[in-house]
N, C-alpha and C positions, 0 to 999 in steps of 0.2 A: 505494499500500500504505501509506494512512495512515487514519487514523480521521476522522470529521466531528465526532465531539464535542469542544467545547472547555471549556475552565476558564477563568474570569475572573483576570486577572494580578493578583497580589498588588500590583505596582507597576511603576512604569517608564512612558516616555514611549508612549503607543499609535501604533501604525504600522500601515500596510498590511504584509501576510504578506511576510515576507522571503526566503522559499524558496518556488520554481516550483512549480506542481503534476506530480504525480506522473504525468505521462504517459509515453509510450514513448521519447518525446525526452528525458526525463529520465534513462533509463535506457542510452539509445544514448548520450549526450554524458558524463554519468559514468564510461562505462568507456572513450570516447576519452580523457578526462582524464587518468583513471588510467594508461592506456598512455603516454601522451604525456611525463606527469611521470617515470615512471621511465626511461623511455628517455632524457629530455632531462637529468633528473641524471645520469647515465652518461655522455651526451656533454659537459656541464660539467667533470664531473671530470677526464675523458679530456682533453678539448683545453685546459684551464686547468692543468692538472698541479697544482691546489693541496692535493689529498687529500682523505680523506672527511670530517674533522672541519671543514676551512675551509670545503668544500662545505655541509657542514649549517650554519653560521654565517651564509653568504652568503643560504643560501634563509629561515632563520629572520629574519634582517630583511627580507628580500623580505616575507616572510608577517605580519609585522607591520605594513608600509606597504599593502599591499594587504586586509589583516584592518578597518585602520581607517579605510580610504576606504568599503569594504562595509558596515561598522557606521554610518557616519554619514547611509547613504542612507535615506529614509522608506520606501521600497518595492524590491519584486524587480526588478531591473535585470539584463539577463542577462549582459551581459559583464564587469563588476565580480565578481559572483557566480560566473560560472564560472573566472575568473582567479583566484578564491580557492579552488576546490577544486583547480585544476590545482595551485596551489603548496602548499597544505596536504598535497597528496598526494606532492609530493616529501619535504616538508619530516618527515613521519611515517614514511616510509619510510626517510629517512635517519638517524632517532631510532634504528631497531632495528639498521639496517646498523650504526650505531655500538656498539651492545652485542654485536653478533655479532661482528663482524671486529676491534673495538678493545680490546674489553674481554672478548673471548672468553665470554660468557654464552651458556649453551647456548639454543636456540631453544624447547624446551620451557619453559624458565624464564622467557623473555621472553614467550612466549604466556600462559602463566597469568598473569604479572605484570599485563600490558596486560586480559587479561581480566576480573581482580579490578578495575583501575583503574577499565575502561568501567561496571563493575557499581555503583561507587561515584557516575562521574558523572550514571549514571541515576539513582540513587536519591536522590543530594542535588538533580537537578532534579524530581522527581515530589515530591519532600518539599515543596520552595518552591513548586512550580507546578502540581501536580496534573494534571500532561498532558505525555506525550513527544511528542504528535504534531505533526507538522512543518508541520500546517494552524495551528498556534496560535503563529508564532513571530512575535509583532507587540509583542513588547518590547525592551528591550537587554538584562534578563539571561536571559529565553528565548533570545534569538540566544546571548549569550554561552556558555551550556550548548550549545547545538546545535555550533556552530563547534569546544569543547573535545570535544564527541563524537567529531565527523567526524573530527578530529586523530588520537583515538586508536583510532577505527576503521582508520583507517589503518596508522598501527603494530601493531596485531593483526592484519590481515589479510597485513600482510609477514611479521611472524612464522610464524602459522598455514601460509601460504602456503610459505614455505621451509623448515619443518620438514617438511611435506607431502613435499615432494621431496626432503628428506633420508633420511627414512624408506622412501620408496618406489623412488627412483633414476629416476622418469619422466623422459623427456624433454619439452622445453618443449612439443610440438606435442600430447602423450598428455596433459601435465599441465592442458593446458585444459578437459578434459571434465569432471573433477571439479566444480569449482565451476560450471560452466555446467548440469550434472545438478542440483546441490542447489539453484541459482536457481531452474531449472524444477519441480523440486519443491517448493517454497516458495510458487513463484506458483500450483499447482493447489493447495496447501492453503487460500492466500489468498482463492482464488474459491470454496474450499466453505464458508467461513465464518470462518477461524482470524484472531485478533486481529490487525489492520491494522498497528497500529504494532509491533510483535514481528515480523511478517512482514517490514514495510520496513525494520527496522535490521536482521534478519540478512542480507537481501539485500543490503544496502547494505555489509556488510563485506566480503561473497563477491566484490563487484565488484571488489574490490582484486585476489587473486590471480588473479581471471578476465583482468584489463586487462593485470596485468603478465606474467603466461604467454605474453598474445597478443604483447605487447611482444619478449619474448624468444625467440617461436618465430619473428619477424618477423626479428629482427636477429641470433640465432644464425648462427653459420656452417654451411654445408653439410658438417659433419665430425662423423662419430658410429660408435659401435661398428656391426659388421656387426647387420642387424635391428632397429635402432633407426630412429626419425623423425630426419631432420634439419631445420635451421632452412632460413628462405629468405635467409639472409644478406644483409638490407636494411643492416646495420650500424645503430648507434643514430641518427647524424644524419639519414639517409634514413629513417629509421623516426618519428623525432621531426618532421620537415618533413611525411610523409603525414599523421599524426595532427594534427598543428596546424593544418593547412589544413581537416581534416573538421572540427575545432572550431569555427574562424573562421566555416565556411560554416554550419554550424548554429545559432550562435550569430546571426550574422546574420539567418538565416531567423526564428527566434525573437524577436529584435528588432523586425521587420518585423511578424511575422503576430500576436505575443503570443499565440500558441496554447498557450502554458504558464502563461499569467495569467487566472485565470478570476475570482478575487476581488474584490468591491468592498470599502471600508471596512466597510461596515455587515456583510456579510457575515463579514468577518475578525473581528468584535466582537460578533457575534450572541449574545444566550444560548442556549445548547445546548437541544435538543429533544428528545423521547422516542424518536422515530423513529430517533434517530441511534445509537444504542446497539445494538451486535449483540446476536445470539442468542447465549447464555452456553451452552447445549448445545452449541453449533457450537463455539466460541470452544476449549470443553473437548476436544473430540474434536480440533479443530485442533493444541492444545499437545500431546496424547498422540502426534499426527502426528509435532510437531516432534522428540518425546523418540524415536521410533523410527527417524526420520531420523538423529538423531544415531547412535543405535546400530548403525545399518547401514552410517555411514559410518566410524564406528571400527572396524568389523567389516573393512571394505574394507583400511583403511591397514593392521591387522594382518595379513591375508592378504597384502597385496603388500609388506610389510616381511619378510615369510617366503619371497617369492619370490627365487631369485636373481638380482640386479641389481647394477648399479655405482652405487655410493654417490657419496661425496667423492673426487675423484680420486685413485687408488693413488698414493702416491710413487714404489714402486718399481717403476712404468713409467715412470715420468718420469727418475729418476737413471739408467736403463738406455739414454736415448737415445742416437741415434749422435753423436760426437765431430764438427764441422766445423771446418775453419780460420778462423783469426779474420777477424771480419767477413761469413764466409759465410752465416752463418744470416740476417742481417739484410739482405743483398744488396737481397732485393726488395720491403722495408719503405721507406714513406716518409723520407726523412734527417731532415724536423722531427721524426717520433716517434722515432726511436731518438735522435737529439741528446737530446729533453727525459728518455729515459731514462738515457741517458749523465750527464746533467747531475747528477738526483738521484742515482746510483750514486756518482758522484765525489763530490758532497758529504758522501754517508754515510761514504765512503771517508777524506775528509780529518778527519770529524769524531772516525772512529775511531783516526785517529790522531793525533790532539791529546789524544784523552782525554775528549772531548765527547761522552760516551755517551748523553745526553738527545738530544744533536741528531743523531748518527749511527742511534740508534733512529727517529726521528720521521722524518728521510729515508728511510730503508728502507719505513717505512709507508707514506710517498707515494709510492716506486718502487712499490711492492707495489698501491696503488690505481690506478696509472696503467696498469702493466701489464694489471691485471685488467680496466681498461675499454678497454684497446686490442685485445683478445682477439678481439671481434667482425668488426673492421677489418681483423686484422695474420692472424690463423691462416688465413683463405681464400686469401691472398696466395701463403702457403708454410707448410705444416703442418709439413714436416719442421723447418724452420727456426724455427718457433715453438715447436715441441716441445721443440728443442736449448736455445734461450735460456730457455723455463719449466723445464727444470729445473736450471738452475743458478741461475735465480730462487729456486727452492724452497729450495736448497742456503744461498742468502743469507740468507733469511726462517727458514731452520732456526737460525742463527747468532745472531739476536737474539732468538728464541724465539717468531716472530710466526706466527700460524695452526699453531702447534706447540704440544705438550705440554710438551716440554723448557725450562728456563729458557737467557737468553742465554749463550753461547759466552763466552770471553777474546778480547777486540779483535783479539788476532794472529790467530785463525780467522775473526773477521769480514771483517778486510783481506785474508784468503787469496781468500777466497769472493767478496768483492767485486772482487778481483784480475781474477779467472777469469772473472767476468761481464762486465766492462769489456774484456778481451781477447777474450771472444766475440763483443763488439757493435763489435769493431773500434776 
């Protein structure tokens, strides 16, 4: 879904094209990278217990390193290119999660902000280079614009995907169908003659919620409301391993066959030809088709939002969970994971008692992040125990104003709920 029309670069060292040909392999591995990026980030957050913000810092540093390696190359090489895609998918997702979970920015605002930011990136890219085609990524400035656009598309895809789930209450399995259907419709419009560059970037954005929803569906526990599809309960670690293996196998195949490398240096820098220009009439019809597709999607979301559905987990249901004897709720959970949760709760309690409000709040946030990351692996082991702890966990977070609209409560109340949580965990 890219044009073959090229524009002469204004400046910069000429290179072979730094982006692979857009074949079916491109889309397959792009979705695989998105899925493993989402699952692997959750697993790192869960395993190390470093919290969402610290995980974002870690991946930002990794992104800087792998991007530096990628940009020093003079041509497209499968392994560093797709490694960069995996890391940037994690990084962009984490930025959106921080806005939502740490700063409590509504998803519709995040979606709007990232949409504007992406438009700005594309606008500056076009004004400077006169092309947005990935067939023209042959200079350092163009490659810089390309990776910035990719980063923003992942952040935007995360925000719009999560916002869609928030509006509709769809399960992970059902939520796969919307981005999949939209990508199929965009492909048909592109086949008809819609602008290839616009088609490519629209599909590129949608692969993020598609891959993430597939990952959530595979990793989510087999627990749902009656009548709702459930996940496959593979967990984030197993899901990450499966998709990482598929990525490595695909990259190895592409490295050997070079089936996604069809350009020579001369082809990459050849002057544009008249026949490379698309049919303006078909492009206008395709643009109208994109507009109708957007209207139809909005109509579907409005309809889904109006239907009875379960939105964000109702707090009333959790607070009424059955009470269990101390330690009973976590009896079936791995001791190492319980110990990590208790350590964070104890740290928050210690800081609250000493008057270190910032430290107590930070530890409580890390506790929330670790608990959320552990859900996929713990809930299938004992749904009753998980629900009991989750109810008390929600009370703790409420005293700190985390994920709640109410302000933080006095330290005494925080200490009370933390003590209760530690008692429940034995």
